[in-house]
C-alpha positions in Angstrom: 29.9 -52.3 -15.6 26.3 -51.6 -16.6 24.9 -48.2 -16.1 21.4 -47.9 -14.7 19.3 -44.9 -15.9 18.5 -42.5 -13.0 14.9 -42.1 -11.9 13.6 -38.6 -12.3 12.6 -36.9 -9.2 9.2 -35.2 -8.9 10.9 -31.8 -8.4 14.4 -30.6 -9.0 16.8 -30.4 -6.1 17.1 -27.0 -4.3 13.9 -25.7 -5.8 11.3 -25.4 -3.0 7.9 -27.0 -3.5 4.9 -24.7 -3.9 3.8 -25.3 -0.3 7.2 -24.0 0.9 7.3 -21.0 -1.4 6.5 -17.6 0.1 3.1 -16.2 -1.0 3.1 -13.7 -3.8 2.2 -10.1 -3.0 -1.3 -9.3 -4.3 -1.6 -6.5 -6.9 -3.3 -3.3 -5.9 -6.3 -2.5 -8.1 -5.5 0.5 -10.1 -7.6 3.3 -11.5 -10.7 3.0 -9.2 -14.0 2.6 -10.9 -12.6 4.1 -14.1 -9.9 1.4 -14.1 -12.6 -1.3 -14.0 -14.5 0.4 -16.8 -11.3 0.6 -18.9 -10.4 -3.1 -18.3 -13.9 -4.1 -19.5 -14.1 -1.7 -22.5 -10.5 -1.4 -23.6 -10.9 -4.0 -26.4 -14.0 -2.2 -27.7 -12.2 1.1 -27.7 -9.0 -0.2 -29.4 -11.2 -1.7 -32.2 -12.8 1.7 -32.7 -9.4 3.4 -32.8 -7.6 0.7 -34.9 -4.2 1.9 -36.2 -4.1 5.0 -34.0 -2.0 5.9 -31.0 -2.8 4.6 -27.6 -3.4 8.2 -26.4 -6.4 8.3 -28.8 -7.9 5.2 -27.1 -7.4 6.8 -23.7 -9.0 10.0 -24.8 -12.0 8.1 -26.2 -12.4 6.1 -23.0 -12.2 9.3 -20.9 -14.9 11.0 -23.0 -17.1 7.9 -22.7 -16.6 7.7 -18.9 -17.5 11.4 -18.5 -20.6 10.9 -20.6 -21.9 8.1 -18.2 -24.4 9.1 -15.6 -24.0 8.2 -11.9 -26.4 5.3 -12.3 -24.3 3.9 -15.2 -21.1 4.3 -13.2 -22.5 2.6 -10.1 -21.8 -1.0 -11.3 -18.2 -0.1 -11.9 -17.9 1.6 -8.6 -19.5 -1.5 -6.9 -17.0 -3.8 -8.7 -14.1 -1.6 -7.6 -15.2 -1.7 -3.9 -15.4 -5.5 -4.1 -12.0 -5.8 -5.8 -10.5 -3.4 -3.3 -12.0 -5.4 -0.3 -10.5 -8.6 -1.8 -7.1 -6.9 -2.2 -7.2 -5.7 1.4 -8.1 -9.2 2.6 -5.4 -10.8 0.4 -2.8 -8.2 1.6 -3.7 -8.9 5.2 -3.3 -12.7 4.6 0.0 -12.1 2.7 1.4 -10.0 5.6 0.1 -12.5 8.2 1.9 -15.3 6.3 5.2 -13.5 6.8 5.2 -11.7 3.5 7.0 -8.3 3.2 5.2 -5.5 1.5 7.2 -4.2 -1.5 6.7 -0.9 -3.3 5.2 -0.9 -6.7 7.1 0.2 -9.8 5.6 3.7 -9.8 6.6 4.3 -6.2 10.1 3.0 -6.9 10.4 5.3 -10.0 9.3 8.3 -7.9 11.8 7.4 -5.2 14.6 7.0 -7.8 13.7 10.4 -9.3 13.7 12.2 -6.0 17.1 10.7 -5.1 18.4 11.9 -8.5 17.0 15.4 -7.9 18.6 15.5 -4.5 22.0 14.7 -5.9 21.8 17.5 -8.4 21.6 20.2 -5.7 25.0 21.2 -4.4 25.6 21.7 -0.7 26.2 25.3 0.1 29.6 26.1 1.6 29.0 27.9 4.9 32.4 29.6 4.5 31.8 30.9 1.0 31.6 34.7 0.7 28.2 36.2 0.5 27.1 37.7 -2.8 26.2 41.4 -2.7 22.4 41.9 -2.5 20.9 44.1 -5.1 23.9 44.2 -7.4 25.7 47.5 -7.9 22.8 49.4 -6.4 23.0 47.2 -3.3 26.7 47.9 -2.9 26.1 51.6 -3.4 23.4 51.6 -0.7 25.4 49.7 1.8 28.4 52.0 1.4 26.4 55.3 1.5 23.5 54.4 3.9 25.1 56.2 6.9 25.7 59.4 4.9 22.1 59.4 3.6 20.7 58.8 7.1 22.7 61.7 8.5 21.4 64.0 5.8 17.8 63.3 6.6 15.8 64.8 9.5 15.7 62.8 12.8 12.0 61.8 12.5 12.4 60.3 9.0 10.8 57.1 7.8 12.8 54.0 6.7 11.4 54.5 3.2 12.8 58.0 3.0 16.3 56.5 3.1 15.7 54.3 0.1 14.0 57.3 -1.8 17.0 59.5 -1.2 19.4 56.7 -2.1 17.4 56.1 -5.3 17.7 59.8 -6.3 21.4 59.8 -5.6 21.9 56.6 -7.6 20.0 58.1 -10.6 22.3 61.2 -10.5 25.4 58.9 -10.4 24.4 56.7 -13.4 23.3 59.7 -15.5 26.8 61.3 -15.2 
């Protein structure tokens, strides 16, 4: 019984070939013209801020970007428009090829955070007793409002009720 070595196949079984694989979703260009500026100049800024925090690099880049004139920013804005147009074209092709648009990591994080915040809030029980409004003064006012209204002249204003109630409340708490 002699064993023959097996011939290796050009691709493993079960793994689809590249032509059968679904196209990969294109990445959205981030940061606008400033993002293009950063991608081109990041290395230069990191050399200037060697050994410092990443936030220092970002601050330096922000300052440099603000210092640029509109004419100096124009090439970056033009590049961004081109990159954005390419992304839009690639995304349309991706969707036409049967691709399904997926949310980015930031969108997923925001969704997760919102879901978490939603769970933290408790549902209010409709049968729960109401809290007295205004604390002790509110309880005093609701109990004595009718007496106070009767003691005032018929053409009184609504504010007169609260003024009279306030005076009576002060007399009570003083004694």
